[in-house]
N, C-alpha and C positions, 0 to 999 in steps of 0.2 A: 504494500500500500504506500502510496506517496503521501507525504504529510505536507502541510502548509505552515508557513511562519505567521506570526502575528501581523507582519507587514503585508503578506500575501492576502490574508483575510481582510485587512483594512482596505486594501485596494479593491478587492472584489466586491465587498459590501458597498463601498463608496460608489463604484461604477454602476452597480445594480440599482441602488436606491436613489442616486443623484444627490446624496448628502455626504459631505466629507466626514469620514471617520478616521481619526488618527490612530496609529498603532498604540500610542500611549493610552488612549481611551480603553482599548481592549485589554491591554496589560493591566491597567488599574482595576478593571472588573475581575481579573484573576486575583490580583493582590487583595481585593476586598472580599474574596471568596464568593462572588456572585456567579463565577464560572468555575467549572470543576477541574481541579489540577489532576485528578486521577485520569480523566479522559485526555488531557493535554499536558503531559509531563514536560518539565524543563530538562533538556539534555545538552550538556555543555553550556553554551551561552544562549541557546534558543529554545523556544517552546515548540513542541511537535503537535500540530493540530490536524486531526483527521478530517477530511472533507465532509464526512457525515455529521460533524459537530458544528459546522458553519450555521445551519438553521437555528440551532440553540443560541449561538452567539448573537445572531440577528434578533431573536426574540428577546434576549436579555437587554440588548441595546434599545429596543423599543420600550421594554418595560421600565427602563431607567431614563427615558426621555431623550436619548441620543438620536433616535430615528422616530419619525412619525408613526403612529399606529397604522396598521394595515387598513386600508380603506375597504368598506363594505360596498359591494357593487350596488348601485342604485339605478332604478329605472329613470330614463331621461324624462324631465317634465315637459309637458306639451303646453306651452303658453299660447294663449289665443290672442 
C-alpha cells in the first residue's frame, strides 16, 4: 500500500474542496488527538497516512470548522 504524507493530504483536500488547508492544520489535529495516531503512525520524520483514512481527515476538518459542511442537494427553486 502506498501511504500519503500530511502535505500530500493537505494538497489533495485543498484541491478537492477549493479551500486551502495547510499541512500544519492537519498535524495539529493529530497533536490534539482529534485524528488517530494508530491509523497514521509517525515513522522517522513523517506520518504515514493510508489513502483510506483521507475521508476521516476531511470529516474531522469539517467538524472543526476548517472546511464547510457538506452541502445537502436541494431542488432548484422555480421563481415566477
